[in-house]
C-alpha positions, 0 to 999 in steps of 0.5 A: 183668655190669655190676652185678657189675663196678661192685660189684667196682670199688667193693670194689677202691677201698675195699680200696686206700684201706684198705690205704694207710691201714693201711700209714701207720697201722702205723708210727704206732700200736699194734695196738689203735689200728690196729684202732680206726681200721679199725673207724672207717673201716669204720663211716664207709663203712657210713654213707656207702653209702646217702647216696652211693647216693641221690646217685648215683641222683638223677642217673640216669633211672629207666627206666635203673635199672629195666632195668640195676639200681641198681649198673650203670654209668650210660649217661646222667646228667641233672638232670631228677630235680631239676627234677621234684622241685623243681616236683612236690614243692613244695620252695620252699614246704616250705622256707618252711613249715619256716622258719616253724616252725623259727626260733621253735621253736629260739629259744624252746627255747634261751631257755627252757631256758637260763633254767631251767638258769640257775635250777637250776644257779647257785642253791641252793634247796630244790627245784632238783634235783627241779625239774630232774629233773621238767623233764627227765623229759619226755624219757622220755615217748614222743611217741606216748602223748600223740597222742590227748589232745593232738589233742583239746586242740588242737581245743578251743583257738581261734585268730584267723584271722590265726594259723591257717587252721583257726581252731584250734591244731590245723592251725596253725604255732603248734601245731607250735612249741609241741610242739617247744618242749615236747619239746626243752626238757628235753634242752636244759635237761639239757645246759645245766645240766650245763655251767653247773655247771662255771662257777665259782660265784665269778662269781655272787658277784662280780657280786652284790658289784658290784650286778648283777641276776639278769638281768644275771648271766644275760645278760651273764656266764653266757650268753656263757660258754655259747656253745659249748654253745649252738652244739652244741645249736643244731646238734642242735636244728636237725637234730631239728626240721627232720627232724620228720615225725611231728608235722607229719603229725599236727597239720597237715592241709593238705599245702600248710602242711606242712614240707619233710619232708612234701614227700617224701610228695607224690612217692609215687604210689598204684601207682608210685613213682619212687625216683630222683625221691625221691632227688633230693628227699631231696638238697634236704631234706638240704642245709640241715642239711648247710649248718648243720652245716658252718657250725657244725662248729667250735663244735659240736665245741668244745661237745661236747668242752669239758665233758670237758676242764674240771676 
């Protein structure tokens, strides 16, 4: 009966909140907007359910959830899962490995993308549109297609021992950085070029009249105006690069050198997996992305909405 009681109480709480919200909305919105808000509330609760479930499980002993069920009322709450996940999963080392890949990959992606977008959107030359289309077309290529040739190429590119533990590009931090820059630059170029096209062309003309060079126009005039778009892209790219698991497993053979997302795989056993321990480790993995989003939330929303408000 405990799982049924817990599930019933949850449904009653959701119904109560939805009923109060609907009562207030009925006096302010039409029926169409009311249905829209009900749909949004339902979708939000649907997306939050697995997150709240993982957070709830991370504080419970695994033996209790096995005997009573995951929806049962907790008899005890503990931080042992977080302690064990921190020590067994190598969370601190995973954070550092992720930072070594994420920081340069994010900076290089935004830097190169902004330069390509600047050249393709602020100047008219014969092949600028074709160049932009060709550059962004790489986003349509599935990453799995190039695994074999990329793996063979990385094995044939030597690196000094200072830059790689394996002596090759494969198995090095630089290999992960390069592949992230290559795959993420297309999307960033597409977004930044569309945003830069909204800026007045008279800005370039006035700067040229004043004797400004191309680099000055790019760095001192255009780039400060694209800060909202850069903040939005930085938030998205941080999340995408940080959450990468595919390339980290393919191109990094040593488990101790893999990013934080690979730490979750270290907690799974061959015949037994503690799901509550995995949930606690997942919370550790999710914390940096949540911190970045809340820190850049205002700029992120402004960057996404500003393009639609400019005429």
